[in-house]
C-alpha positions as a Markdown table, in Angstrom:
| # | Residue | x | y | z |
|---|---|---|---|---|
| 1 | Met | -21.1 | 19.4 | -28.7 |
| 2 | Pro | -24.1 | 21.3 | -27.5 |
| 3 | Thr | -23.7 | 23.1 | -24.2 |
| 4 | Ser | -26.4 | 21.3 | -22.3 |
| 5 | Leu | -24.8 | 18.0 | -23.3 |
| 6 | His | -21.4 | 19.1 | -22.4 |
| 7 | Tyr | -22.6 | 20.4 | -19.0 |
| 8 | Ser | -24.4 | 17.3 | -18.4 |
| 9 | Phe | -21.4 | 15.1 | -19.3 |
| 10 | Phe | -19.0 | 17.3 | -17.2 |
| 11 | Arg | -21.3 | 17.3 | -14.2 |
| 12 | Gly | -21.8 | 13.5 | -14.3 |
| 13 | Gly | -18.0 | 13.1 | -14.6 |
| 14 | Ala | -17.2 | 15.4 | -11.8 |
| 15 | Leu | -19.8 | 14.0 | -9.5 |
| 16 | Arg | -18.3 | 10.5 | -10.2 |
| 17 | Val | -14.8 | 11.6 | -9.3 |
| 18 | Val | -16.2 | 13.2 | -6.0 |
| 19 | Ala | -18.1 | 10.0 | -5.2 |
| 20 | Val | -15.2 | 7.7 | -6.0 |
| 21 | Thr | -13.0 | 9.8 | -3.9 |
| 22 | Ala | -15.3 | 9.9 | -0.9 |
| 23 | Ile | -15.9 | 6.1 | -1.0 |
| 24 | Val | -12.2 | 5.5 | -1.3 |
| 25 | Val | -11.3 | 8.0 | 1.5 |
| 26 | Leu | -13.9 | 6.5 | 3.9 |
| 27 | Val | -12.9 | 2.8 | 3.2 |
| 28 | Ser | -9.3 | 3.5 | 3.3 |
| 29 | Gly | -9.5 | 5.5 | 6.4 |
| 30 | Phe | -11.8 | 3.1 | 8.3 |
| 31 | Gly | -9.9 | 0.0 | 7.3 |
| 32 | Thr | -6.5 | 1.6 | 8.3 |
| 33 | Trp | -7.9 | 2.7 | 11.5 |
| 34 | Leu | -9.4 | -0.7 | 12.2 |
| 35 | Ile | -6.2 | -2.8 | 11.6 |
| 36 | Gly | -3.3 | -0.3 | 11.8 |
| 37 | Pro | -0.9 | -0.7 | 14.6 |
| 38 | Glu | -1.6 | 1.1 | 17.8 |
| 39 | Arg | 0.3 | 4.5 | 18.2 |
| 40 | Ser | 1.3 | 4.7 | 14.7 |
| 41 | Ile | 0.9 | 7.6 | 12.3 |
| 42 | His | -0.7 | 7.0 | 8.9 |
| 43 | Ile | -0.4 | 10.1 | 6.6 |
| 44 | Gly | -0.5 | 10.6 | 2.9 |
| 45 | Ala | -2.7 | 10.1 | -0.1 |
| 46 | Ser | -1.5 | 6.8 | -1.4 |
| 47 | Gly | -4.5 | 5.1 | -0.3 |
| 48 | Val | -6.5 | 7.3 | -2.5 |
| 49 | Val | -4.0 | 6.6 | -5.4 |
| 50 | Phe | -4.5 | 2.8 | -4.8 |
| 51 | Gly | -8.2 | 3.4 | -4.7 |
| 52 | Tyr | -8.3 | 5.3 | -8.1 |
| 53 | Ala | -6.2 | 2.6 | -9.7 |
| 54 | Thr | -8.4 | -0.3 | -8.5 |
| 55 | Tyr | -11.5 | 1.7 | -9.5 |
| 56 | Leu | -10.2 | 1.9 | -13.0 |
| 57 | Ile | -9.2 | -1.6 | -13.2 |
| 58 | Ser | -12.4 | -3.0 | -11.7 |
| 59 | Arg | -15.1 | -0.8 | -13.1 |
| 60 | Gly | -15.2 | -2.2 | -16.6 |
| 61 | Ala | -16.0 | -5.7 | -15.2 |
| 62 | Phe | -18.9 | -4.3 | -13.2 |
| 63 | Asn | -20.2 | -2.1 | -16.1 |
| 64 | Arg | -19.6 | -4.7 | -18.7 |
| 65 | Asn | -17.9 | -2.2 | -21.0 |
| 66 | Leu | -15.1 | -3.1 | -23.4 |
| 67 | Leu | -13.5 | 0.3 | -23.4 |
| 68 | Glu | -13.5 | 0.4 | -19.6 |
| 69 | Leu | -12.1 | -3.1 | -19.5 |
| 70 | Ala | -9.2 | -2.1 | -21.9 |
| 71 | Ile | -8.5 | 1.0 | -19.6 |
| 72 | Gly | -8.4 | -1.4 | -16.6 |
| 73 | Val | -6.0 | -3.8 | -18.3 |
| 74 | Leu | -3.8 | -0.8 | -19.5 |
| 75 | Val | -3.7 | 0.5 | -15.7 |
| 76 | Ala | -2.9 | -3.0 | -14.5 |
| 77 | Val | -0.2 | -3.6 | -16.9 |
| 78 | Val | 1.5 | -0.1 | -16.3 |
| 79 | Trp | 0.9 | 0.0 | -12.6 |
| 80 | Gly | 0.3 | -3.5 | -11.5 |
| 81 | Gly | 3.9 | -4.1 | -10.1 |
| 82 | Ala | 3.7 | -0.9 | -8.0 |
| 83 | Leu | 0.3 | -1.7 | -6.8 |
| 84 | Leu | 1.3 | -5.3 | -5.7 |
| 85 | Gly | 4.7 | -4.0 | -4.3 |
| 86 | Gly | 2.8 | -1.4 | -2.1 |
| 87 | Leu | 1.0 | -4.2 | -0.4 |
| 88 | Leu | 4.2 | -5.6 | 1.0 |
| 89 | Pro | 4.9 | -4.6 | 4.6 |
| 90 | Glu | 7.7 | -2.2 | 4.8 |
| 91 | Glu | 9.0 | -0.1 | 7.7 |
| 92 | Gly | 7.6 | 3.3 | 7.8 |
| 93 | Ile | 5.0 | 2.7 | 5.0 |
| 94 | Ser | 1.2 | 2.1 | 5.7 |
| 95 | Trp | 0.4 | -1.1 | 3.7 |
| 96 | Gln | -2.9 | -1.0 | 5.5 |
| 97 | Gly | -3.7 | 2.4 | 3.8 |
| 98 | His | -2.7 | 0.9 | 0.5 |
| 99 | Leu | -4.8 | -2.3 | 1.0 |
| 100 | Phe | -7.8 | -0.6 | 2.1 |
| 101 | Gly | -7.6 | 2.1 | -0.6 |
| 102 | Ala | -7.6 | -0.7 | -3.0 |
| 103 | Val | -10.6 | -2.3 | -1.4 |
| 104 | Gly | -12.2 | 1.2 | -1.5 |
| 105 | Gly | -11.7 | 1.4 | -5.3 |
| 106 | Ile | -13.4 | -1.9 | -5.9 |
| 107 | Val | -16.2 | -1.0 | -3.6 |
| 108 | Ala | -16.7 | 2.3 | -5.5 |
| 109 | Ala | -16.6 | 0.5 | -8.8 |
| 110 | Arg | -19.5 | -1.8 | -7.6 |
| 111 | Leu | -21.5 | 0.9 | -5.8 |
| 112 | Leu | -21.3 | 3.3 | -9.0 |
| 113 | Ala | -21.9 | 0.6 | -11.6 |
| 114 | Arg | -24.6 | 1.1 | -14.1 |
| 115 | Ser | -27.4 | -1.2 | -13.3 |
| 116 | Arg | -28.5 | -3.4 | -16.1 |
| 117 | Asp | -30.9 | -5.4 | -14.1 |
| 118 | Arg | -33.3 | -2.7 | -13.3 |
| 119 | Ala | -36.9 | -3.3 | -14.4 |
| 120 | Pro | -38.6 | -0.6 | -16.3 |
| 121 | Ser | -40.8 | 1.8 | -14.4 |
| 122 | Ala | -44.4 | 1.2 | -14.4 |
């Protein structure tokens, strides 16, 4: 692989990870703050993990890419039970962080989807 192509691919991949992380953190944090119970402490990175998982599950649908769809199905099959179980209210666990992390992953997949509808530049 030529160096310039490799650099371009790595930079795009790294920037995408940073963008997904930023979107998920913002949506997860804001959503948890918005509906979380008063005087409760929400700590941990599980909202981000939920965001990454739902990003992988949903990005193939937004990009209309078979490989990405297959990866999403694999993630859903392997981690689907844990994702659904994490949304059930349980004492001491922030289901709000999980829920809004998942929403953040879907939002990131939509915002970062490749546009197929753009008109050519004039």
